[in-house]
PADORO-905091 format. One record per residue (C-alpha): residue in one letter; x, y, z. Coordinates in steps of 0.1 Angstrom, whole numbers, plus 5000, padded with zeros to 4 digits. Layout:
N
AXYZ ...
//
This chain:
398
M500050005000 R501150364994 Y503250515021 R501550805039 A503951035059 E500951175078 I500250835094 D503750835108 G503051185121 L499851055137 R501950785154 A504151065168 L501051245181 A500050915198 V503350805213 V504851125227 P501851195251 V501950835263 I505550865272 L505051205289 Y502051065308 H504050775321 A506851005330 G504551185354 F503851515335 L500651645352 W499751885324 I498851595301 P496551385323 G495051205293 G498251115275 F497350745279 V494650785251 G497550775226 V497150395229 D493550435215 V494950625186 F497450335180 F494550095179 V492750285152 I495950315132 S496649945135 G493049855125 Y493350085094 L496749955082 I496049585088 T492649595071 S494149785042 I496849515037 L494449225041 M491949375017 T494649434991 D495749074994 L492148954991 E491549174961 N494649024944 S493848664955 R497048634975 F495648615010 S497648385032 I497248355069 I500848235071 T502048545053 F499948755076 Y501448615108 E504948635092 R504349015088 R503149035124 A506248845136 R508549065117 R506849375130 I506449285166 L508849025179 P512449135171 A512249465190 L510049315217 F512549035223 A515549275224 M513749495250 I512949195272 I516549065270 L518049395282 V515349455308 M515749115325 P519049185342 L517849535353 A514749385368 Y516949125386 C519149405401 Y516549655411 L513149485417 L512149375452 P510949015458 G507149055451 D507849275421 T510449025408 I507848745408 N505348955390 F507949055365 W508748695356 K504948635354 S504648925330 V507548785308 L505648455306 A502348635298 V504048845271 C505248535253 F501648425249 F500248775243 V497948755274 S499649015295 N496549235295 Y494748975315 L497748925339 F497749295347 L493949295349 S494349045378 L497249235394 T496149595393 G494149875377 Y495850085350 F495550405372 S496650245405 P499850395421 D501850075417 V501550045379 D504450285375 L506650015390 M505749745364 P508349725337 L506149535312 L502849705319 H502649855285 T502649525267 W498949495275 S498149685244 L500249455222 A498349165237 V495049325228 E496149375192 E497449025188 Q494348875203 F492249075179 Y494348955149 I493948595158 F490348615146 F490048925124 P491848805093 L489748485092 I486448685097 L487448915069 F488348625047 C485048445053 L483048765046 W484948875016 R482948674991 L479748815005 G480649164995 T481449495012 R477949545026 A478249215045 I481649315058 I480349655070 F477249495086 F479149225106 L481949465116 A479449725127 L477649465147 I480749335165 G482049695170 G478649815183 V478449535209 S482049595219 F481449965223 Y478249905243 Y480049685268 A482949925269 D480550215278 I478650035306 G481749855318 S483850165321 I481650245352 S480649895365 E483949705358 P486549975349 T489649755353 F488349465332 T486949705306 F490249895303 Y492349585296 S489949345278 I489949265241 T486149245242 T485849615251 R488649735229 S487749565196 W485549855185 E488650085183 L490449855159 I487249805140 L486950185137 G490350175120 A489049905097 F486150125086 A488750385076 A490350125053 I486950035039 Y486150395032 F489050425008 R487650134988 S484250294985 D482950544959 C482950824985 Q485151114975 I484651355004 H488351345013 K489251484979 Q487351814986 R490252024999 I488352265022 I486251995038 A489251765041 S491352035058 L488552125082 L487751765092 G491451675094 S492151965117 C489051865138 G490551525141 I493951655154 G492051895177 A489951615191 I493051405199 I494851685216 F491751795235 S491251445248 M494851425260 L494451745280 Y491051695295 I490451325300 T491951205333 G492450885352 S489050935369 T487150965336 P485050645329 Y487150485302 P487150345275 G483550415268 R481950715253 Y484850945262 A487150725241 L485250845211 L487151175212 P490651035204 T489450745183 L487150945160 G489851205159 A492250945146 F489650825122 L489251175108 V492951225105 I493450895086 I490750985061 F491051355056 C494751445063 S497051425032 E500051595018 T497751834999 N496252005029 F497452195060 P496851935088 G498451665066 R501451885060 I501851955098 L501751575105 S504251525076 L506951745091 K510251565093 P510451575131 M506951425134 V507651155107 G510951075124 I509351015158 G506550815141 L509050585124 I510550495158 S507350505177 Y506950135182 S510450105197 A509950415217 Y506750265231 L508549945240 W511350115258 H509750395278 Q507850195304 P510649955315 L513150235318 M510850455338 A509850165360 I513450065367 V514350425376 R511450445400 H512650125417 K516050275420 Y514950605437 I513450625471 I511050895461 E509450985427 P512251085404 S512551455395 I511451595362 N515051635352 V515751265358 M512651165338 M513651395310 C516951215308 V515050885308 I512951015278 L516151115259 I517650765266 T514350615254 M514450795221 L518050705216 L517350335222 A514250365200 Y516350495171 L518950215175 S516249955178 W514450085147 R517650115127 F519449795136 I516549555146 E513249665132 K514349755097 P516649445090 F513949205103 R511149365082 G513149325050 K512348985035 G515648995015 N517548995048 I515748725067 T513648445053 R510248335065 L511748015079 Q514348215098 I511848455113 F509548175125 T512647985139 Y513848295158 A510348345171 G510047985183 V513447965199 G513148315215 T509748235229 S510847905243 L513848065259 F511848335276 V509148095287 T511847875303 I513548165321 A510248305333 I509047975347 I512447935365 G511948295378 V508448225391 K508947875405 T512547895420 P514648135440 Y517448145415 L516348455396 N515248645427 R518248845440 F516748895475 E515448545480 G516348435516 S517848765525 E516948995554 I515049225530 Y512048995534 N511849105570 S512549475564 S509949725575 V510349915541 Y509449595521 R506549515544 L505249875540 R505649855502 G503949525499 N501049625521 F500449975508 G501949985473 L504550235483 S507450295458 Q510350305483 Q513350105474 C515649935499 E519250035493 
//
């Protein structure tokens, strides 16, 4: 499919607020909604690719999962490899056990349900979980277990059938997200059943470009609606907070904003040119790796310090995050995404071997004392550890 620089700009608009939010910047209380923007982008891109393959009679579920493996696993595995020794050095006993559980959950893309059972997304202790952010990867991969097969089965029935069934699934998902954001907020935040509608919204953007509708080609209307989309995303990041029922009706702001940006922003209008600026595109290109690196680094730093790190410290962490993101994109993401560099057999072999290795290490970490640095030490009896275990405090024994 045709490269769109404004989509990378939209990625930048999504990832930067997420990083700032997790760094503790209070002026962007809704930065976490960047994840919702990512869901819409992902739904759009994946549906566009799948529909192109179906149109050209080259749809293959193996090829689809090969693409996903090339996109997701190499940078994810590299991050886990480098974070494991840091977790061993700085995490306290209970946190260490949960870390190894999270490594195990990441391997099977079910970390959203692990964190659902451990904590709420807005609880004080989430800042101490190095792999918390992988919940969104789990949601995406769970969605993509079924979505390609659904689209394949509906393809011969025509576009109307696809729209009807996706609208039905998305509508049910949104309904439960809206009522669940009040009655069961933790489950609703993490669950694939209440997040699917966001990915489906992105799928509708892909379907739009295969329709006869030409609204996006009317420059004034496109500029206006594209600008409204950007404005809705920024507004939601500034005014939605952790106390807002989410992701229900309030999630419509960032997701519909992303939908409008995808359809109406282009290189021919003002909002599209803003998103296509080189700094925006540059951040967008490394956004996946930046997303991977920011949470573990911030969590480890918080474990290291007795009190919440200063803004200056967190700014340094952000700079290190962006440096690691560039290196990860340049030397890991790009080579693995090029089929001329690494074959399908090799990528699946690496995925299998890497997953098996992580699963083995994680099981050892959970079941034995060998990967817990404080096992059997006096720290188990320390008052600081008991306080932290009982009240979720972020103090670190030195």
